[in-house]
DRENDO-176195 format. One record per residue (C-alpha): residue in three letters; x, y negated, z. Coordinates in steps of 0.001 Angstrom, whole numbers, padded with zeros to 6 digits, always signed. Layout:
<recs>
ALAXYZ...
</recs>
This chain:
<recs>
UNK-004709-010166+024865UNK-008389-011071+024664UNK-010867-009580+022157UNK-012337-013017+021462UNK-008948-014701+021201UNK-008125-018190+022451UNK-008277-021611+020861UNK-005025-023463+020115UNK-003875-025963+022738UNK-004994-029519+022016UNK-002854-031571+024403UNK+000855-031906+025121UNK+000273-030591+028652UNK-001491-027485+027325UNK+001346-026786+024910UNK+003879-027137+027728UNK+001918-024607+029759UNK+001902-022117+026854UNK+005632-022654+026345UNK+006255-022067+030045UNK+004477-018697+029823UNK+006537-017728+026766UNK+009794-018444+028614UNK+009006-015668+031081UNK+009347-012929+028469UNK+012486-011127+027186UNK+012154-012458+023621UNK+012818-016005+024790UNK+015390-015057+027424UNK+017510-012927+025053UNK+016998-014512+021648UNK+015258-017886+021713UNK+016544-019743+024778UNK+017344-022771+022605UNK+013873-022848+021025UNK+012326-026294+020524UNK+008649-027083+021058UNK+008029-027411+017305UNK+009636-023994+016692UNK+007535-022465+019450UNK+004373-023939+017942UNK+005227-022401+014574UNK+005659-018962+016227UNK+002455-019455+018210UNK+000359-020281+015149UNK+001843-017402+013149UNK+000857-014955+015890UNK-002541-016556+016463UNK-003294-016686+012747UNK-002414-013009+012348UNK-004744-012010+015156UNK-007586-014168+013876UNK-007126-012775+010354UNK-007363-009242+011742UNK-010573-010024+013602UNK-012040-011791+010580UNK-011226-008767+008399UNK-013097-006536+010822UNK-016144-008792+010680UNK-016050-009098+006880UNK-016107-005305+006639UNK-018242-004403+009652UNK-021174-006827+009323UNK-022001-006020+005659UNK-021551-002320+006473UNK-024144-002653+009240UNK-026518-004559+006944UNK-026292-002147+004007UNK-026495+000791+006394UNK-029827-000424+007786UNK-031036-001070+004239UNK-030172+002513+003264UNK-028024+001241+000399UNK-024954+003358+001221UNK-024874+006805-000451UNK-024935+009601+002117UNK-021634+011058+000913UNK-019964+007690+001440UNK-021132+007168+005041UNK-018375+009242+006741UNK-015676+007378+004813UNK-017147+003984+005680UNK-017368+004878+009363UNK-013828+006249+009218UNK-012587+002976+007738UNK-014332+001045+010498UNK-012663+003258+013111UNK-009259+002846+011442UNK-009683-000918+011489UNK-010503-000881+015186UNK-007557+001369+015980UNK-005282-000951+014024UNK-006119-003745+016434UNK-005342-001497+019396UNK-002044-000413+017851UNK-001147-004065+017317UNK-001781-004790+020988UNK+000220-001667+021960UNK+003086-002876+019765UNK+003132-006398+021196UNK+003051-005035+024719UNK+006331-003207+024111UNK+008055-006552+023597UNK+007105-007566+027137UNK+009029-004644+028647UNK+012766-005254+028824UNK+013513-001515+029040UNK+011283-000435+026161UNK+013963-000019+023510UNK+017460+001415+023296UNK+019912-001276+024359UNK+017312-003223+026362UNK+016827-005823+023624UNK+013912-008197+023974UNK+011893-007230+020919UNK+009007-004906+020117UNK+009606-001182+019772UNK+010534-000263+016180UNK+008451+002894+016556UNK+005349+000898+017427UNK+006082-001641+014709UNK+006321+001195+012177UNK+003076+002678+013502UNK+001317-000680+013139UNK+002593-001208+009588UNK+001869+002397+008589UNK-001704+002168+009857UNK-002151-001036+007858UNK-000909+000711+004708UNK-003097+003770+005357UNK-006131+001533+005870UNK-005341-000400+002706UNK-004811+002809+000709UNK-008170+004272+001710UNK-009942+000965+001042UNK-008305+000570-002357UNK-008995+004157-003430UNK-012602+003816-002304UNK-013008+000626-004327UNK-011389+002238-007367UNK-013673+005253-007113UNK-016808+003123-006903UNK-015663+000892-009750UNK-014805+003847-011988UNK-018145+005536-011290UNK-020002+002363-012214UNK-018032+001913-015429UNK-018626+005539-016405UNK-022356+005088-015934UNK-022241+002070-018251UNK-020193+003771-020994UNK-021828+005333-024017UNK-021437+009149-024129UNK-019028+009041-027073UNK-016633+006820-025093UNK-016841+009254-022192UNK-015966+012090-024525UNK-012998+010179-025875UNK-011794+009255-022377UNK-012065+012834-021143UNK-010265+014121-024207UNK-007312+011851-023415UNK-007272+012945-019785UNK-007406+016623-020728UNK-004165+016244-022675UNK-002250+014932-019657UNK-000146+017706-018058UNK-001048+018649-014505UNK+002600+018206-013567UNK+002403+014554-014617UNK-000631+013990-012395UNK+001185+015617-009471UNK+004224+013444-010160UNK+002086+010295-010028UNK+000735+011237-006592UNK+004224+012119-005393UNK+005489+008770-006645UNK+002823+006869-004713UNK+003778+008865-001617UNK+007438+007969-002120UNK+006562+004279-002389UNK+004673+004552+000901UNK+007565+006375+002599UNK+010007+003696+001471UNK+007756+000994+002918UNK+007554+002997+006161UNK+011350+003072+006382UNK+011369-000685+005840UNK+009415-001083+009079UNK+012370+000420+010968UNK+014741-001921+009140UNK+012667-004856+010401UNK+012196-003396+013870UNK+015923-002809+014364UNK+017031-005989+012559UNK+019070-003614+010419UNK+019124-006069+007522UNK+021497-008280+009497UNK+024431-005915+008966UNK+026263-004877+005799UNK+025069-007805+003679UNK+026574-006293+000532UNK+025402-004044-002272UNK+025700-001316-003511UNK+028290-000269-000901UNK+028287-000551+002884UNK+031692-001485+004218UNK+033203-000694+000840UNK+031760+002846+000817UNK+028536+004401-000370UNK+028338+006379+002889UNK+029526+004108+005729UNK+031892+005443+008370UNK+029583+004511+011244UNK+026541+006246+009776UNK+026041+008100+013075UNK+026213+006636+016545UNK+027948+009337+018653UNK+026527+007900+021875UNK+022904+008075+020812UNK+021209+011256+022037UNK+019447+013232+020759UNK+021012+012806+017328UNK+017710+012456+015481UNK+017271+009047+017089UNK+019916+007759+014657UNK+017272+007987+011929UNK+015097+005412+013668UNK+017310+003415+016060UNK+020848+003206+014693UNK+021041+000087+012503UNK+023511+001524+009996UNK+021609+004726+009320UNK+018271+002882+009234UNK+019534+000539+006527UNK+021250+003363+004629UNK+018040+005445+004652UNK+016056+002523+003273UNK+018614+001971+000508UNK+018517+005642-000505UNK+014723+005746-000523UNK+014552+002485-002496UNK+016900+003827-005168UNK+014967+007103-005256UNK+011754+005142-005756UNK+013269+003109-008578UNK+014554+006295-010190UNK+011167+007973-009781UNK+009294+005055-011316UNK+011768+004820-014195UNK+011641+008534-015011UNK+007842+008560-014772UNK+007666+005553-017059UNK+009777+007174-019787UNK+007869+010421-019347UNK+004645+008502-019887UNK+006014+007169-023180UNK+005916+010736-024491UNK+002225+011151-023654UNK-001036+009757-025007UNK-002590+007929-022043UNK-005794+005935-021574UNK-005245+002173-021954UNK-005573+001468-018218UNK-003021+004183-017362UNK-000608+002736-019910UNK-001043-000743-018424UNK-000492+000583-014887UNK+002686+002326-016029UNK+004085-000885-017527UNK+003246-002966-014457UNK+004649-000377-012066UNK+007945-000296-013942UNK+008194-004087-013909UNK+007234-004391-010236UNK+009720-001758-009095UNK+012497-003791-010718UNK+011262-006972-009051UNK+010980-005220-005680UNK+014526-003844-005770UNK+015800-007280-006801UNK+013958-008851-003863UNK+015423-006293-001477UNK+018995-006807-002658UNK+018594-010596-002593UNK+017186-010459+000939UNK+020196-008456+002064UNK+022853-010554+000323UNK+021350-013821+001623UNK+021253-012515+005194UNK+017481-012045+005454UNK+015824-015448+004967UNK+012263-015112+006281UNK+010449-016278+003096UNK+012405-013814+000953UNK+011927-010998+003468UNK+008182-011700+003473UNK+008131-011624-000323UNK+009935-008264-000192UNK+007305-006896+002182UNK+004501-008140-000073UNK+006329-006584-002994UNK+006124-003185-001321UNK+002351-003540-000989UNK+002069-004645-004615UNK+004108-001666-005810UNK+002013+000677-003671UNK-001144-000816-005187UNK+000104-000239-008721UNK+001226+003317-007962UNK-002186+004129-006454UNK-003920+002635-009478UNK-001670+004604-011816UNK-002458+007882-010047UNK-006170+007040-010085UNK-006233+006398-013833UNK-005005+009940-014461UNK-007802+011619-012528UNK-010375+013609-014476UNK-013858+012115-014791UNK-017112+013821-013897UNK-018653+016276-016430UNK-020538+014279-019016UNK-023649+016417-018658UNK-024103+014869-015228UNK-023442+011256-016207UNK-024419+010793-019858UNK-027326+008516-020714UNK-029426+008622-023850UNK-028648+005128-025078UNK-030355+003879-028256UNK-028258+004368-031357UNK-026080+007127-029875UNK-028167+010198-030617UNK-025296+012287-032006UNK-023012+011441-029118UNK-025808+012007-026596UNK-026557+015414-028063UNK-022893+016352-027743UNK-022794+015050-024167UNK-025888+017021-023211UNK-024339+020189-024566UNK-021120+019582-022675UNK-020894+021604-019449UNK-017192+022169-018841UNK-014196+019924-019481UNK-012117+022400-021563UNK-014778+022384-024306UNK-014342+018670-025011UNK-011735+018893-027783UNK-014016+021260-029756UNK-016966+018915-029359UNK-014965+015915-030416UNK-014010+017676-033636UNK-017605+018732-034154UNK-019342+015396-033728UNK-017255+013618-036304UNK-014816+010763-036609UNK-017551+008081-036495UNK-018401+008919-032902UNK-014734+009115-031943UNK-014142+005656-033397UNK-017121+004367-031421UNK-015600+005822-028251UNK-012212+004285-029007UNK-013823+000853-029343UNK-015603+001280-026016UNK-012394+002494-024329UNK-010682-000795-025100UNK-013022-002465-022572UNK-012212-000068-019728UNK-009741-001508-017205
</recs>
């Protein structure tokens, strides 16, 4: 592994030399001893492209961060988060190297199979999802703050009134749902790391039963290792978590139908329900078709898409800042601005909405239609 990477071979002799190096490692000796040169080149470019994409991502984030930092354009409260994201990105590269290194050690994993450690694979994937989650939430927060600054006070009042009516339990459920989506994706890393999708290519049962007979490997000690290393239990865990996620999304969706939500929250709820159905369908199809790589990749991307929607959904339910701190005296909104200036605590908003009249409320409703 080199921080600067290497350029792809350009001659037949150079490719033969790279292939010769690959043949020295357990992956080739145990799994790919009939690999052709064209197949090896495909693997090589996939690995090289992934590494280059990771380095490019670091530069795309790090260089502008350095520039805006020197310009003093980053708010002081945001500096620790930006530096934390930069550190997470750097650690992700180190974890990737640590993961790949495990595949070079023939005794790394239970059974001595020539593949990377499922624990390190799960750590690498989990760090990627954590990094993505923090980046996405940061972007959402900045975008929402900007939109709130651009909204007329009456629209802010209307938005806050809708948010105040949402039960706290529903907000907690949305965060719990996003966490469940992330946990299910984490379990999928162990499915990939153990090649657990290659067994029990049937659904909804496993060997004709909902709880397979070989759920536990009696020879694997300590017993907790079954959760992460025994193929049957790893696949069963992922199935259970996937069904729990689908059930959670479905119940949250129908619960949301009973509530008055902001337009963006309603849209997120619809998309999350649709995507969870697509994701489960992708997972079942991947299993029944014995894990074709394109379908498995689509399933992995589906998990990230569902996580994105669940994070967005939870974000749309968050309370906004007090209007007294964000309202602007825009021309033509004197009544709404007066109400916003008088507003100091969120619980008073319903009273103010009734007091300022239906004309201001209608104005806010029109403005809310433009909020994503």
